[in-house]
C-alpha positions in Angstrom: 73.7 70.7 150.7 75.0 67.1 150.9 75.6 67.0 147.1 77.9 70.1 147.3 79.8 68.5 150.2 80.3 65.3 148.3 81.6 67.2 145.2 83.9 69.2 147.4 85.2 66.1 149.1 85.8 64.3 145.8 87.5 67.3 144.3 89.7 67.7 147.3 90.7 64.0 147.3 91.5 64.2 143.5 93.8 67.2 144.1 95.5 65.5 147.0 96.1 62.3 145.0 97.4 64.3 142.0 99.8 66.3 144.2 100.9 63.0 145.9 101.6 61.3 142.5 103.5 64.3 141.2 105.6 64.5 144.3 106.3 60.7 144.3 107.2 60.7 140.6 109.4 63.8 140.9 111.2 62.2 143.8 111.8 58.9 141.9 113.0 60.8 138.8 115.5 62.9 140.8 116.9 59.9 142.7 120.4 58.7 141.7 122.5 55.9 143.1 126.0 57.1 144.1 128.7 54.5 143.2 132.3 54.1 142.5 133.6 52.6 139.2 134.0 49.0 140.7 130.5 49.3 142.3 129.0 50.2 138.9 130.5 47.1 137.3 129.5 44.9 140.2 125.8 46.0 139.8 125.8 44.5 136.3 122.3 44.7 134.7 120.9 47.0 137.3 123.3 49.7 136.2 121.5 50.0 132.8 118.2 50.6 134.5 119.1 53.4 137.0 120.1 57.0 137.1 123.6 57.0 138.6 126.3 59.2 140.1 129.7 57.7 139.6 132.9 58.9 141.2 136.4 58.3 139.9 139.7 60.0 139.1 140.2 61.5 135.7 142.8 59.5 133.8 145.8 61.5 132.5 145.6 62.2 128.8 142.0 61.1 128.4 140.2 64.5 128.1 139.1 65.1 124.5 136.7 67.9 123.5 134.5 67.3 120.5 132.2 70.2 119.9 129.8 70.3 122.9 130.8 66.9 124.1 133.7 66.2 126.3 135.0 62.6 126.4 137.2 61.4 129.2 137.9 58.3 131.3 137.6 58.0 135.1 139.2 55.3 137.1 139.4 53.7 140.5 143.0 53.9 141.7 142.8 50.8 143.9 141.3 48.4 141.4 142.5 50.2 138.2 139.1 49.7 136.7 138.2 52.5 134.2 134.9 53.9 132.8 134.7 55.9 129.6 132.5 59.0 130.1 130.8 61.3 127.5 129.7 64.6 129.1 126.8 66.1 127.1 125.5 68.5 129.7 124.6 72.1 129.0 126.4 73.5 132.0 130.1 74.6 131.6 132.8 72.3 132.9 133.9 73.0 136.4 137.1 75.0 136.8 138.6 72.2 138.9 138.0 69.6 136.1 141.4 68.4 134.9 143.7 65.3 134.9 144.0 63.5 138.3 140.9 65.4 139.7 138.1 63.4 141.2 135.0 63.8 139.1 131.5 62.8 140.0 129.4 62.3 136.9 125.6 62.1 136.9 123.7 60.3 134.1 123.1 56.9 132.7 125.3 53.8 131.8 124.7 52.5 128.3 124.8 49.0 126.9 127.8 50.1 124.9 129.9 50.5 128.1 129.9 54.3 127.9 128.6 56.5 130.7 126.6 59.5 129.4 126.8 62.3 131.9 124.4 65.2 131.9 125.8 66.8 135.0 129.3 66.8 136.5 131.2 68.1 139.5 134.9 67.9 140.2 136.3 67.6 143.7 139.4 69.6 144.4 140.2 69.1 148.0 142.9 66.4 147.5 143.8 67.0 143.8 147.1 68.7 144.8 148.1 65.7 146.9 147.3 63.4 144.0 149.2 65.5 141.5 152.2 65.6 143.8 152.1 61.9 144.2 151.9 61.5 140.4 154.9 63.7 139.9 153.0 66.6 138.3 154.3 70.1 138.9 153.1 73.5 137.9 154.7 75.3 135.0 157.8 77.2 136.2 158.9 74.4 138.6 156.8 75.5 141.5 
């Protein structure tokens, strides 16, 4: 009877350790640091080693579609620092993605200075205020 109990105990411990490892590695893999463009540049070498979410405003005239890749530039309006982004995700672009919108890109920062995004969201709450401040109007003069 003791041999069966020891085997059961060892099997249970192995299962618990395996589940703990899978949970820990999944948590680390899904973790991303949220930064602005200036914070990304301030983190220097650490930026190349981490999965990041970077927020910035889409620069006017920077959106270029090349096949399944969308290239654009995001900027911080206060410091005027810019970050080139290549979106290579499989999800369609958000409806709110356009010039002056605030985009949050999720991916990695490369040694070449380009941020490769696999996911992206576009915030729209204040985009109309930004467009108005930039002098952008809807077609038809509205």
